[in-house]
N, C-alpha and C positions, 0 to 999 in steps of 0.2 A: 815594652814599647809597643804601641798599636800602630797598625798600618791604616792610612787614610783609605776609606773605602768609597769615596766619592771623587769624581773628576768632572770638571766643567769645560765646556767648549762653546764658542760662539759659531753658529752656522746660519748664514743669512742674516736676518735681523733679530735673531733670538739667541738666548743663552740657555744651553741644555746642561743638565747635570745627570750623570750616569752614576748609579750606586752599583758596585760590584755585585753580581748576582750570588745568591746563597749557593752553597756547594751542589745540592741536587740539580737546580736549575742550570748552574754552570756546566756540570758534567753532561747533562742531557743535551744541552745546546752544543757542547763541543763535539759529542759523538755524532749529532746530525750534521754539524758543519764539517767535520772531518770526512764523513762518508760522502758528502756532497762535493767538497772542494778537494779532497785528498788526491783523486786521480789527476787533477790539473797541477798539483804542486811541483812535480818534477820539472814542468815547463815554466812555471811562474817564478819559483824561488831564485833561480839564477839571475833574473832580471831585478829582483828585489834586493839581492846581496851586493849592493853598491857600497855599503859602508855609511850611507847617510839615509835619513828619513825620506821615504818615497811616497809621493802622492799617487795613489792608484790611477787618477785621471791623467797623470802626466807621463806614464810609462810609454816606452817605444813599442808600439803595437806589433812591429816586426818581430821583436825579441820575445813577445809573449803570445804570439798568435796561436801556437800550438796549445798552450795552456788555456787560452780564451775559448778555443774551439771545444776543448774537452769540458770546460766549465759550462758552456752553452748546452752541451748535451746532457749534463748531469744536474744542473741547477733547476729547481722547480719552485714555483711561488710557495708551495706548502712548506718547503724547507726553510726558505727565507723568513716566512711568516712564523714558523715554529721557533727559530733562533731568535728572532726580534721579540716575540712575546716573552721569552724567558729572560733575555738580557735587558729589556726595557721595562721590566716589571715595576721597577721603583724609580723610573726616570722622571725628570721634571723639565718643564719648559717655562722660563721666566718665573721660577719659583712656584709653579703650579704643577700638580701631578699630570703626567702625560699618559692618561689612561687610553685603552684602545679606542673608545669613542672620541676622545679628544684628538688622538693621533689622526684618525681618519679625516676629521675636519681640518685640523691644523696643517696637514701636509697636502691638502687639496691643491692640485697644480704645481706642487713642489716635491715631486717624488725623488728628484735628484738630492734634495736636502734630507729627505727621509733615508735614502741609501747612505748618505754621509754619516748620519746619526747612528745607523746600524753598524757601519764600519767603525766608528768611534767607540761603540759599545763593545765590539769585538776586541779592539785594541785595549781598552780598559781592562777587560776580563781575562785576556790571554797574552798580554804583552810579554810576559816572561817566556812563555812557550813560542811565540812568534820570533822574539829576539834570539832565543836559542837556536831555532832553525836557520835563521839568516846568519847568525854568528858561526854556526857549524859550516855553512857553506862558504863564508868568507875565509875560515880557517883552512878549508880544503883548497881555496883559490891561492892562498899564500904559500901553501905547502908545495905546490907544483913547481 
């Protein structure tokens, strides 16, 4: 049985397809992502462990303020760009390749949609890991 390596999502007026990254790209992106986001996880994960899918833009800012503060101090454009370049390597928009040059023009004035796409690529590539983290927190919550 083979696993589907492509997932599709509509963001704004376009349909994006993310192909799961090959192992080297995935691991390299994960290490950079974890080094960047890791310090903020202890503050962010409890807010995400609600038992339902959470839209990052709808989080209670008071509940995640410490994590956001830490993330603001650790996140750099170079890190986001590095992760995006690896996870969006084989992405497409409306069935056309989403190369770096196309990306820069396509998302002109729509950086919020670009960030949604990067988050979607992270979900596609690391959903098992992210789900495991949130699940372990939920397990701890119910054990108390």
